[in-house]
gemmi code that builds the backbone of each chain (N, CA, C; Angstrom):
import gemmi

chains = {
    "A": [
        ("GLU", (-3.334, -17.602, -13.484), (-3.858, -16.636, -12.517), (-2.853, -15.498, -12.331)),
        ("ALA", (-3.348, -14.255, -12.445), (-2.498, -13.093, -12.251), (-2.090, -12.991, -10.785)),
        ("GLN", (-0.792, -12.909, -10.553), (-0.385, -12.843, -9.158), (1.018, -12.280, -8.991)),
        ("VAL", (1.265, -11.853, -7.757), (2.586, -11.425, -7.320), (3.004, -12.405, -6.219)),
        ("THR", (4.157, -13.011, -6.382), (4.620, -13.977, -5.389), (5.870, -13.438, -4.698)),
        ("GLN", (5.971, -13.754, -3.427), (7.115, -13.356, -2.623), (7.640, -14.569, -1.883)),
        ("ASN", (8.956, -14.628, -1.736), (9.574, -15.691, -0.954), (10.812, -15.187, -0.234)),
        ("PRO", (11.018, -15.610, 1.023), (10.116, -16.463, 1.790), (8.951, -15.681, 2.369)),
        ("ARG", (7.976, -16.348, 2.934), (6.860, -15.683, 3.596), (7.233, -15.279, 5.019)),
        ("TYR", (8.104, -16.058, 5.633), (8.566, -15.768, 6.986), (10.071, -15.974, 7.040)),
        ("LEU", (10.758, -15.089, 7.741), (12.206, -15.205, 7.844), (12.666, -14.617, 9.158)),
        ("ILE", (13.439, -15.404, 9.883), (14.083, -14.931, 11.107), (15.578, -15.004, 10.862)),
        ("THR", (16.271, -13.895, 11.079), (17.699, -13.866, 10.815), (18.401, -13.073, 11.910)),
        ("VAL", (19.708, -13.008, 11.798), (20.500, -12.282, 12.797), (21.091, -11.025, 12.176)),
        ("THR", (21.398, -10.097, 13.026), (21.978, -8.831, 12.574), (23.218, -9.068, 11.727)),
        ("GLY", (23.254, -8.401, 10.568), (24.432, -8.433, 9.717), (24.487, -9.532, 8.684)),
        ("LYS", (23.567, -10.473, 8.737), (23.600, -11.589, 7.781), (22.777, -11.234, 6.538)),
        ("LYS", (23.443, -11.056, 5.430), (22.805, -10.628, 4.190), (21.645, -11.533, 3.806)),
        ("LEU", (20.561, -10.914, 3.338), (19.425, -11.704, 2.902), (18.762, -11.066, 1.685)),
        ("THR", (18.047, -11.899, 0.952), (17.306, -11.435, -0.229), (15.879, -11.950, -0.145)),
        ("VAL", (14.939, -11.072, -0.378), (13.534, -11.456, -0.495), (13.161, -11.346, -1.971)),
        ("THR", (12.682, -12.426, -2.530), (12.371, -12.410, -3.957), (10.931, -11.981, -4.199)),
        ("CYS", (10.712, -11.405, -5.363), (9.381, -10.974, -5.784), (9.264, -11.222, -7.278)),
        ("SER", (8.142, -11.806, -7.672), (7.927, -12.085, -9.077), (6.476, -11.824, -9.440)),
        ("GLN", (6.256, -11.253, -10.637), (4.894, -11.012, -11.105), (4.732, -11.593, -12.500)),
        ("ASN", (3.512, -12.048, -12.790), (3.261, -12.693, -14.083), (2.299, -11.884, -14.950)),
        ("MET", (2.214, -10.580, -14.702), (1.259, -9.745, -15.424), (1.927, -8.819, -16.440)),
        ("ASN", (3.232, -8.991, -16.634), (3.977, -8.157, -17.570), (3.886, -6.663, -17.220)),
        ("HIS", (3.798, -6.388, -15.916), (3.705, -5.003, -15.462), (5.039, -4.296, -15.561)),
        ("GLU", (4.956, -2.992, -15.919), (6.164, -2.185, -16.019), (6.720, -1.841, -14.637)),
        ("TYR", (5.819, -1.466, -13.729), (6.236, -0.945, -12.439), (6.200, -2.025, -11.367)),
        ("MET", (7.217, -1.972, -10.500), (7.215, -2.814, -9.305), (7.729, -1.986, -8.133)),
        ("SER", (7.205, -2.277, -6.949), (7.569, -1.502, -5.750), (7.727, -2.428, -4.560)),
        ("TRP", (8.486, -1.957, -3.591), (8.586, -2.610, -2.296), (8.097, -1.662, -1.217)),
        ("TYR", (7.346, -2.233, -0.262), (6.829, -1.479, 0.867), (7.131, -2.231, 2.150)),
        ("ARG", (7.165, -1.468, 3.235), (7.173, -2.086, 4.548), (5.993, -1.554, 5.342)),
        ("GLN", (5.414, -2.454, 6.149), (4.293, -2.079, 6.999), (4.686, -2.268, 8.447)),
        ("ASP", (4.591, -1.199, 9.213), (4.922, -1.239, 10.627), (3.746, -0.723, 11.441)),
        ("PRO", (3.549, -1.273, 12.644), (2.421, -0.834, 13.485), (2.445, 0.669, 13.706)),
        ("GLY", (1.324, 1.317, 13.463), (1.237, 2.750, 13.684), (1.857, 3.604, 12.592)),
        ("LEU", (2.447, 2.966, 11.590), (3.109, 3.741, 10.530), (2.522, 3.482, 9.149)),
        ("GLY", (1.673, 2.510, 9.030), (1.071, 2.239, 7.732), (2.061, 1.627, 6.758)),
        ("LEU", (1.810, 1.845, 5.472), (2.669, 1.324, 4.412), (3.618, 2.417, 3.945)),
        ("ARG", (4.882, 2.084, 3.854), (5.861, 3.067, 3.382), (6.645, 2.471, 2.220)),
        ("GLN", (6.781, 3.267, 1.161), (7.450, 2.807, -0.047), (8.961, 2.824, 0.156)),
        ("ILE", (9.616, 1.704, -0.166), (11.064, 1.585, 0.027), (11.792, 1.934, -1.269)),
        ("TYR", (11.486, 1.202, -2.303), (12.052, 1.419, -3.640), (10.980, 1.082, -4.665)),
        ("TYR", (11.157, 1.621, -5.855), (10.293, 1.247, -6.955), (11.104, 1.172, -8.238)),
        ("SER", (10.526, 0.514, -9.227), (11.201, 0.342, -10.501), (10.199, 0.585, -11.614)),
        ("MET", (10.608, 1.390, -12.574), (9.723, 1.731, -13.689), (9.896, 0.773, -14.871)),
        ("ASN", (11.018, 0.085, -14.881), (11.271, -0.874, -15.956), (12.600, -1.559, -15.671)),
        ("VAL", (12.976, -2.452, -16.539), (14.240, -3.179, -16.361), (15.397, -2.181, -16.268)),
        ("GLU", (16.223, -2.398, -15.251), (17.423, -1.595, -14.998), (17.123, -0.152, -14.577)),
        ("VAL", (15.870, 0.173, -14.276), (15.514, 1.522, -13.838), (14.843, 1.441, -12.477)),
        ("THR", (15.525, 1.966, -11.459), (14.967, 1.939, -10.102), (15.145, 3.302, -9.461)),
        ("ASP", (14.357, 3.561, -8.418), (14.491, 4.823, -7.698), (14.032, 4.637, -6.261)),
        ("LYS", (14.491, 5.564, -5.415), (14.201, 5.473, -3.995), (12.789, 5.941, -3.684)),
        ("GLY", (12.197, 5.255, -2.706), (10.935, 5.704, -2.170), (11.179, 6.532, -0.919)),
        ("ASP", (10.299, 6.380, 0.061), (10.397, 7.185, 1.281), (11.433, 6.692, 2.276)),
        ("VAL", (11.652, 5.382, 2.320), (12.531, 4.798, 3.347), (13.530, 3.816, 2.734)),
        ("PRO", (14.456, 4.287, 1.887), (15.354, 3.372, 1.190), (16.596, 2.938, 1.974)),
        ("GLU", (16.863, 3.623, 3.098), (18.121, 3.363, 3.802), (18.199, 1.922, 4.269)),
        ("GLY", (19.325, 1.272, 3.968), (19.553, -0.103, 4.409), (19.061, -1.154, 3.431)),
        ("TYR", (18.503, -0.724, 2.325), (17.961, -1.657, 1.330), (18.604, -1.435, -0.033)),
        ("LYS", (18.630, -2.506, -0.820), (19.023, -2.423, -2.226), (18.006, -3.197, -3.039)),
        ("VAL", (17.886, -2.832, -4.299), (17.012, -3.566, -5.210), (17.721, -3.707, -6.549)),
        ("SER", (17.209, -4.617, -7.364), (17.692, -4.727, -8.733), (16.528, -5.157, -9.611)),
        ("ARG", (16.596, -4.794, -10.885), (15.533, -5.191, -11.825), (16.228, -5.619, -13.123)),
        ("LYS", (16.693, -6.849, -13.095), (17.398, -7.381, -14.262), (16.430, -7.995, -15.278)),
        ("GLU", (15.291, -8.431, -14.770), (14.240, -8.976, -15.635), (12.945, -8.275, -15.273)),
        ("LYS", (12.058, -8.166, -16.240), (10.815, -7.442, -16.007), (9.972, -8.073, -14.908)),
        ("ARG", (9.968, -9.385, -14.801), (9.070, -10.048, -13.878), (9.606, -10.089, -12.441)),
        ("ASN", (10.899, -9.878, -12.240), (11.484, -10.051, -10.906), (12.020, -8.756, -10.314)),
        ("PHE", (11.848, -8.603, -9.013), (12.298, -7.377, -8.340), (12.709, -7.753, -6.914)),
        ("PRO", (13.897, -8.321, -6.731), (14.314, -8.730, -5.393), (14.700, -7.564, -4.492)),
        ("LEU", (14.446, -7.735, -3.216), (14.829, -6.762, -2.182), (15.999, -7.350, -1.409)),
        ("ILE", (17.065, -6.584, -1.325), (18.304, -7.072, -0.704), (18.609, -6.254, 0.543)),
        ("LEU", (18.857, -6.963, 1.640), (19.313, -6.327, 2.862), (20.747, -6.797, 3.076)),
        ("GLU", (21.707, -5.913, 2.793), (23.118, -6.291, 2.845), (23.560, -6.591, 4.285)),
        ("SER", (23.103, -5.790, 5.217), (23.486, -5.980, 6.617), (22.274, -5.644, 7.487)),
        ("PRO", (21.363, -6.610, 7.611), (20.108, -6.339, 8.322), (20.333, -5.908, 9.771)),
        ("SER", (19.459, -5.022, 10.232), (19.502, -4.589, 11.624), (18.102, -4.765, 12.231)),
        ("PRO", (18.017, -4.814, 13.563), (16.713, -5.043, 14.210), (15.632, -4.045, 13.782)),
        ("ASN", (16.002, -2.815, 13.421), (14.973, -1.849, 13.018), (14.403, -2.144, 11.629)),
        ("GLN", (14.910, -3.184, 10.990), (14.331, -3.620, 9.722), (13.363, -4.793, 9.914)),
        ("THR", (13.136, -5.141, 11.156), (12.074, -6.100, 11.461), (10.753, -5.472, 11.055)),
        ("SER", (10.043, -6.149, 10.159), (8.843, -5.552, 9.599), (8.117, -6.559, 8.719)),
        ("LEU", (6.960, -6.125, 8.212), (6.205, -6.890, 7.223), (6.428, -6.215, 5.875)),
        ("TYR", (6.940, -6.965, 4.917), (7.302, -6.399, 3.623), (6.347, -6.875, 2.536)),
        ("PHE", (5.966, -5.931, 1.679), (5.106, -6.247, 0.553), (5.742, -5.794, -0.744)),
        ("CYS", (5.662, -6.663, -1.728), (6.035, -6.321, -3.089), (4.749, -6.041, -3.858)),
        ("ALA", (4.805, -5.144, -4.816), (3.616, -4.830, -5.605), (4.026, -4.547, -7.040)),
        ("SER", (3.091, -4.765, -7.954), (3.338, -4.421, -9.354), (2.130, -3.691, -9.909)),
        ("SER", (2.379, -2.903, -10.957), (1.281, -2.148, -11.573), (1.618, -1.881, -13.025)),
        ("PHE", (0.566, -1.670, -13.814), (0.743, -1.394, -15.233), (1.475, -0.070, -15.443)),
        ("GLY", (1.138, 0.906, -14.587), (1.756, 2.224, -14.681), (2.227, 2.683, -13.318)),
        ("ALA", (2.480, 3.960, -13.185), (3.010, 4.513, -11.934), (2.098, 4.172, -10.758)),
        ("PRO", (2.679, 3.792, -9.614), (1.879, 3.369, -8.463), (0.892, 4.414, -7.999)),
        ("GLY", (1.212, 5.676, -8.230), (0.312, 6.724, -7.789), (-0.875, 6.930, -8.692)),
        ("SER", (-0.866, 6.284, -9.830), (-1.933, 6.499, -10.807), (-2.651, 5.229, -11.229)),
        ("TYR", (-2.079, 4.092, -10.929), (-2.654, 2.827, -11.364), (-2.805, 1.881, -10.183)),
        ("GLU", (-3.775, 1.013, -10.322), (-3.992, -0.022, -9.321), (-2.742, -0.882, -9.173)),
        ("GLN", (-2.340, -1.108, -7.945), (-1.227, -1.999, -7.668), (-1.749, -3.354, -7.214)),
        ("TYR", (-1.020, -4.398, -7.607), (-1.293, -5.749, -7.164), (-0.188, -6.126, -6.171)),
        ("PHE", (-0.609, -6.501, -4.977), (0.349, -6.781, -3.918), (0.566, -8.278, -3.738)),
        ("GLY", (1.786, -8.620, -3.339), (2.071, -9.975, -2.924), (1.523, -10.233, -1.536)),
        ("PRO", (1.677, -11.474, -1.040), (1.084, -11.847, 0.245), (1.863, -11.357, 1.458)),
        ("GLY", (3.070, -10.843, 1.244), (3.850, -10.312, 2.353), (4.943, -11.260, 2.827)),
        ("THR", (6.001, -10.678, 3.357), (7.101, -11.423, 3.974), (7.339, -10.822, 5.347)),
        ("ARG", (7.176, -11.659, 6.368), (7.401, -11.175, 7.728), (8.845, -11.456, 8.109)),
        ("LEU", (9.606, -10.387, 8.302), (11.034, -10.500, 8.616), (11.287, -10.099, 10.048)),
        ("THR", (12.029, -10.940, 10.748), (12.476, -10.633, 12.106), (13.996, -10.672, 12.123)),
        ("VAL", (14.602, -9.575, 12.568), (16.054, -9.492, 12.686), (16.413, -9.406, 14.167)),
        ("THR", (17.170, -10.383, 14.648), (17.500, -10.413, 16.084), (18.934, -9.937, 16.332)),
    ],
    "B": [
        ("ASP", (6.626, 14.143, 9.269), (5.565, 14.968, 8.708), (4.620, 14.073, 7.915)),
        ("GLN", (3.424, 13.901, 8.469), (2.472, 12.988, 7.863), (1.698, 13.704, 6.776)),
        ("GLN", (1.864, 13.293, 5.551), (1.180, 13.966, 4.454), (-0.223, 13.414, 4.226)),
        ("VAL", (-0.436, 12.170, 4.624), (-1.747, 11.540, 4.486), (-2.138, 11.015, 5.864)),
        ("LYS", (-3.262, 11.520, 6.378), (-3.644, 11.195, 7.754), (-4.985, 10.479, 7.794)),
        ("GLN", (-4.993, 9.357, 8.484), (-6.239, 8.677, 8.794), (-6.336, 8.703, 10.310)),
        ("ASN", (-7.105, 9.635, 10.806), (-7.083, 9.924, 12.238), (-7.844, 8.929, 13.101)),
        ("SER", (-8.658, 8.087, 12.482), (-9.380, 7.080, 13.255), (-8.696, 5.733, 13.081)),
        ("PRO", (-8.039, 5.227, 14.133), (-7.368, 3.927, 13.996), (-8.363, 2.788, 13.805)),
        ("SER", (-9.566, 2.965, 14.365), (-10.562, 1.907, 14.200), (-11.967, 2.489, 14.183)),
        ("LEU", (-12.872, 1.688, 13.638), (-14.261, 2.117, 13.480), (-15.140, 0.881, 13.528)),
        ("SER", (-16.211, 0.957, 14.291), (-17.169, -0.156, 14.360), (-18.508, 0.307, 13.813)),
        ("VAL", (-19.084, -0.514, 12.937), (-20.344, -0.164, 12.283), (-21.251, -1.388, 12.258)),
        ("GLN", (-22.518, -1.155, 12.468), (-23.494, -2.240, 12.414), (-23.658, -2.712, 10.968)),
        ("GLU", (-23.796, -4.021, 10.818), (-24.052, -4.587, 9.490), (-25.293, -3.942, 8.883)),
        ("GLY", (-25.201, -3.583, 7.596), (-26.328, -2.971, 6.912), (-26.307, -1.455, 6.937)),
        ("ARG", (-25.523, -0.892, 7.880), (-25.456, 0.570, 7.968), (-24.354, 1.107, 7.059)),
        ("ILE", (-24.207, 2.405, 7.037), (-23.161, 3.022, 6.233), (-21.863, 3.120, 7.032)),
        ("SER", (-20.753, 2.767, 6.394), (-19.419, 2.973, 6.978), (-18.799, 4.166, 6.273)),
        ("ILE", (-18.251, 5.075, 7.059), (-17.576, 6.252, 6.495), (-16.156, 6.314, 7.045)),
        ("LEU", (-15.198, 6.165, 6.147), (-13.792, 6.228, 6.544), (-13.208, 7.533, 5.998)),
        ("ASN", (-12.495, 8.230, 6.846), (-12.001, 9.554, 6.497), (-10.493, 9.598, 6.299)),
        ("CYS", (-10.069, 10.558, 5.490), (-8.652, 10.719, 5.174), (-8.392, 12.188, 4.893)),
        ("ASP", (-7.356, 12.728, 5.489), (-6.958, 14.116, 5.249), (-5.553, 14.147, 4.673)),
        ("TYR", (-5.272, 15.128, 3.849), (-3.924, 15.251, 3.302), (-3.460, 16.692, 3.402)),
        ("THR", (-2.156, 16.850, 3.362), (-1.593, 18.188, 3.544), (-0.951, 18.742, 2.275)),
        ("ASN", (-0.547, 17.858, 1.380), (0.189, 18.290, 0.192), (-0.788, 18.679, -0.917)),
        ("SER", (-0.818, 19.938, -1.261), (-1.760, 20.418, -2.280), (-1.376, 19.944, -3.683)),
        ("MET", (-0.191, 19.349, -3.823), (0.226, 18.814, -5.121), (-0.399, 17.448, -5.403)),
        ("PHE", (-0.928, 16.802, -4.392), (-1.569, 15.500, -4.607), (-2.752, 15.680, -5.538)),
        ("ASP", (-2.809, 14.842, -6.576), (-3.930, 14.964, -7.496), (-4.562, 13.616, -7.844)),
        ("TYR", (-4.154, 12.578, -7.160), (-4.787, 11.282, -7.376), (-4.797, 10.544, -6.055)),
        ("PHE", (-5.946, 9.935, -5.759), (-6.139, 9.316, -4.449), (-6.702, 7.910, -4.628)),
        ("LEU", (-6.227, 7.009, -3.785), (-6.632, 5.605, -3.910), (-6.964, 5.052, -2.541)),
        ("TRP", (-7.841, 4.076, -2.509), (-8.151, 3.317, -1.304), (-7.798, 1.851, -1.534)),
        ("TYR", (-7.124, 1.279, -0.541), (-6.806, -0.133, -0.553), (-7.391, -0.766, 0.702)),
        ("LYS", (-7.718, -2.030, 0.560), (-8.305, -2.806, 1.649), (-7.351, -3.949, 1.967)),
        ("LYS", (-7.190, -4.246, 3.255), (-6.266, -5.313, 3.618), (-6.871, -6.232, 4.668)),
        ("TYR", (-6.889, -7.518, 4.330), (-7.257, -8.550, 5.298), (-5.994, -9.069, 5.980)),
        ("PRO", (-6.122, -9.602, 7.204), (-4.949, -10.178, 7.888), (-4.290, -11.262, 7.044)),
        ("ALA", (-2.984, -11.306, 7.089), (-2.172, -12.319, 6.404), (-2.313, -12.271, 4.880)),
        ("GLU", (-2.790, -11.151, 4.351), (-2.850, -10.986, 2.909), (-2.267, -9.626, 2.526)),
        ("GLY", (-1.922, -9.470, 1.246), (-1.502, -8.157, 0.785), (-2.693, -7.254, 0.552)),
        ("PRO", (-2.473, -5.941, 0.531), (-3.575, -5.014, 0.239), (-4.150, -5.257, -1.155)),
        ("THR", (-5.425, -4.947, -1.300), (-6.056, -5.010, -2.625), (-6.691, -3.665, -2.931)),
        ("PHE", (-6.596, -3.276, -4.176), (-7.142, -2.004, -4.626), (-8.655, -2.001, -4.517)),
        ("LEU", (-9.190, -0.864, -4.079), (-10.634, -0.757, -3.912), (-11.239, 0.253, -4.877)),
        ("ILE", (-10.785, 1.460, -4.807), (-11.359, 2.528, -5.615), (-10.400, 3.704, -5.635)),
        ("SER", (-10.495, 4.541, -6.669), (-9.614, 5.703, -6.760), (-10.406, 6.912, -7.252)),
        ("ILE", (-9.782, 8.077, -7.135), (-10.404, 9.297, -7.627), (-9.338, 10.298, -8.036)),
        ("SER", (-9.592, 10.947, -9.148), (-8.712, 12.003, -9.618), (-9.178, 13.334, -9.036)),
        ("SER", (-8.255, 14.266, -8.934), (-8.606, 15.566, -8.344), (-9.544, 16.393, -9.223)),
        ("ILE", (-9.759, 15.954, -10.452), (-10.690, 16.708, -11.296), (-12.141, 16.307, -11.009)),
        ("LYS", (-12.309, 15.279, -10.187), (-13.650, 14.843, -9.809), (-13.867, 15.093, -8.319)),
        ("ASP", (-15.125, 15.090, -7.909), (-15.396, 15.161, -6.477), (-16.097, 13.906, -5.958)),
        ("LYS", (-16.379, 12.984, -6.871), (-17.050, 11.753, -6.449), (-16.753, 10.653, -7.455)),
        ("ASN", (-16.552, 9.446, -6.928), (-16.436, 8.279, -7.782), (-17.110, 7.110, -7.095)),
        ("GLU", (-17.899, 6.385, -7.859), (-18.728, 5.333, -7.273), (-18.453, 4.008, -7.958)),
        ("ASP", (-18.408, 2.952, -7.167), (-18.237, 1.606, -7.710), (-19.007, 0.643, -6.820)),
        ("GLY", (-20.215, 0.336, -7.248), (-21.043, -0.572, -6.453), (-21.374, 0.015, -5.097)),
        ("ARG", (-21.025, -0.713, -4.048), (-21.317, -0.238, -2.690), (-20.335, 0.816, -2.196)),
        ("PHE", (-19.295, 1.062, -2.962), (-18.214, 1.948, -2.525), (-18.259, 3.279, -3.274)),
        ("THR", (-18.187, 4.362, -2.515), (-18.145, 5.701, -3.097), (-17.055, 6.490, -2.397)),
        ("VAL", (-16.240, 7.166, -3.187), (-15.223, 8.033, -2.600), (-15.591, 9.475, -2.946)),
        ("PHE", (-15.533, 10.327, -1.930), (-15.805, 11.756, -2.088), (-14.523, 12.529, -1.841)),
        ("LEU", (-14.290, 13.536, -2.675), (-13.094, 14.359, -2.526), (-13.492, 15.820, -2.348)),
        ("ASN", (-12.994, 16.412, -1.286), (-13.198, 17.842, -1.029), (-11.837, 18.514, -1.074)),
        ("LYS", (-11.503, 19.077, -2.227), (-10.148, 19.622, -2.431), (-9.886, 20.831, -1.553)),
        ("SER", (-10.878, 21.652, -1.347), (-10.647, 22.859, -0.546), (-10.323, 22.490, 0.893)),
        ("ALA", (-10.924, 21.413, 1.379), (-10.660, 20.967, 2.748), (-9.528, 19.951, 2.803)),
        ("LYS", (-9.012, 19.560, 1.662), (-7.980, 18.515, 1.568), (-8.455, 17.273, 2.338)),
        ("HIS", (-9.616, 16.831, 1.983), (-10.251, 15.735, 2.707), (-10.934, 14.790, 1.724)),
        ("LEU", (-10.786, 13.504, 1.962), (-11.575, 12.541, 1.201), (-12.170, 11.508, 2.150)),
        ("SER", (-13.254, 10.919, 1.695), (-13.921, 9.918, 2.516), (-14.366, 8.759, 1.633)),
        ("LEU", (-14.387, 7.598, 2.237), (-14.864, 6.377, 1.584), (-16.154, 5.963, 2.274)),
        ("HIS", (-17.216, 5.831, 1.485), (-18.498, 5.391, 2.009), (-18.776, 3.980, 1.532)),
        ("ILE", (-19.192, 3.131, 2.450), (-19.555, 1.754, 2.112), (-21.010, 1.566, 2.525)),
        ("VAL", (-21.859, 1.316, 1.521), (-23.279, 1.164, 1.807), (-23.882, 0.017, 0.977)),
        ("PRO", (-24.568, -0.945, 1.587), (-24.600, -1.192, 3.018), (-23.361, -1.956, 3.448)),
        ("SER", (-22.967, -1.813, 4.691), (-21.790, -2.528, 5.201), (-22.110, -4.011, 5.375)),
        ("GLN", (-21.132, -4.830, 5.005), (-21.303, -6.286, 5.095), (-20.172, -6.876, 5.946)),
        ("PRO", (-20.383, -8.061, 6.497), (-19.330, -8.677, 7.334), (-17.975, -8.771, 6.636)),
        ("GLY", (-17.983, -9.050, 5.346), (-16.730, -9.166, 4.595), (-15.991, -7.852, 4.432)),
        ("ASP", (-16.619, -6.758, 4.834), (-15.956, -5.459, 4.762), (-15.021, -5.223, 5.946)),
        ("SER", (-15.091, -6.087, 6.941), (-14.184, -5.961, 8.095), (-12.751, -6.165, 7.626)),
        ("ALA", (-11.952, -5.125, 7.737), (-10.587, -5.139, 7.209), (-9.915, -3.834, 7.623)),
        ("VAL", (-8.658, -3.692, 7.244), (-7.968, -2.412, 7.406), (-8.016, -1.684, 6.065)),
        ("TYR", (-8.367, -0.416, 6.101), (-8.469, 0.388, 4.893), (-7.378, 1.456, 4.890)),
        ("PHE", (-6.638, 1.488, 3.790), (-5.567, 2.472, 3.639), (-5.959, 3.494, 2.580)),
        ("CYS", (-5.803, 4.721, 2.928), (-5.932, 5.828, 1.995), (-4.531, 6.115, 1.445)),
        ("ALA", (-4.433, 6.469, 0.160), (-3.129, 6.772, -0.431), (-3.276, 7.940, -1.388)),
        ("ALA", (-2.176, 8.674, -1.567), (-2.214, 9.850, -2.432), (-0.921, 9.968, -3.211)),
        ("SER", (-1.031, 10.597, -4.371), (0.173, 10.811, -5.163), (0.030, 12.096, -5.957)),
        ("ALA", (1.181, 12.591, -6.408), (1.201, 13.758, -7.273), (1.387, 13.290, -8.710)),
        ("ARG", (0.704, 12.189, -9.066), (0.744, 11.611, -10.414), (2.152, 11.229, -10.831)),
        ("ASP", (2.940, 10.820, -9.848), (4.258, 10.342, -10.236), (4.459, 8.935, -9.678)),
        ("ASP", (5.695, 8.548, -9.600), (5.965, 7.174, -9.229), (5.863, 6.936, -7.725)),
        ("LYS", (5.841, 8.017, -6.968), (5.792, 7.847, -5.518), (4.360, 7.928, -5.035)),
        ("ILE", (4.094, 7.169, -4.002), (2.761, 7.128, -3.417), (2.914, 7.147, -1.909)),
        ("ILE", (2.060, 7.910, -1.263), (2.096, 8.029, 0.194), (0.824, 7.423, 0.760)),
        ("PHE", (1.004, 6.493, 1.686), (-0.133, 5.842, 2.328), (-0.379, 6.433, 3.707)),
        ("GLY", (-1.628, 6.404, 4.129), (-1.966, 6.713, 5.507), (-1.698, 5.511, 6.394)),
        ("LYS", (-1.947, 5.667, 7.705), (-1.644, 4.605, 8.651), (-2.702, 3.514, 8.669)),
        ("GLY", (-3.839, 3.785, 8.079), (-4.887, 2.782, 8.009), (-5.955, 2.948, 9.077)),
        ("THR", (-7.157, 2.498, 8.761), (-8.273, 2.453, 9.710), (-8.827, 1.031, 9.699)),
        ("ARG", (-8.922, 0.461, 10.898), (-9.481, -0.891, 11.004), (-10.991, -0.790, 11.145)),
        ("LEU", (-11.707, -1.376, 10.211), (-13.165, -1.361, 10.215), (-13.700, -2.688, 10.726)),
        ("HIS", (-14.561, -2.611, 11.743), (-15.238, -3.799, 12.280), (-16.712, -3.700, 11.935)),
        ("ILE", (-17.234, -4.681, 11.247), (-18.663, -4.711, 10.960), (-19.319, -5.640, 11.987)),
        ("LEU", (-20.208, -5.067, 12.761), (-20.847, -5.803, 13.857), (-22.132, -6.479, 13.383)),
        ("PRO", (-22.370, -7.716, 13.812), (-23.594, -8.427, 13.375), (-24.857, -7.839, 13.986)),
    ],
}
model = gemmi.Model(1)
for chain_id, residues in chains.items():
    chain = gemmi.Chain(chain_id)
    for i, (resn, *xyz) in enumerate(residues, 1):
        res = gemmi.Residue()
        res.name, res.seqid = resn, gemmi.SeqId(i, " ")
        for name, pos in zip(("N", "CA", "C"), xyz):
            atom = gemmi.Atom()
            atom.name, atom.element = name, gemmi.Element(name[0])
            atom.pos, atom.b_iso = gemmi.Position(*pos), 0.0
            res.add_atom(atom)
        chain.add_residue(res)
    model.add_chain(chain)
structure = gemmi.Structure()
structure.add_model(model)
structure.setup_entities()
């Protein structure tokens, strides 16, 4: 089954404690992206990757890091989480650029930073 | 500065009637538009898209209309069904790697 998986689905952490949210896709897609969804703000792109070792910033990259060492995986790293990063995070993958091709989204990771 | 605006946070429509969800954009460089649907506790799923060279695209019960001069697009769902109750996101891009989403419109289909 074609899918995008994210782990963990729920995470509560404290300010400053480094964390990683994993994302994996099994569709051999070139592009992968991370988004955050906040009430009243919709979905905002954090980072995206066009291929292995190629990443670029989206609209709200501050406080986040990503890496793309393998085509199927695209982890999101919060080196020093802060309460304003409390949000619902989605990973997505697509055959081509997100603005031109259908994206497949993961189920989401709800992060709370206290 | 909101480049993609969905001015109606919610919309209620009777089952069987037409649902019309609206989206406005400000960036004239946008040339590709997409609609995604989201159920609670799930990720968004792609619904339909349209290129700026077209003014209409249809897929089953879903039709998207694009009015470039007004920088406006709309999603029509006919007939509306209970399973259509969800949040709908409009998105736009300038055919590059970045995509801008609107804030979403919550659609309630009433029995």
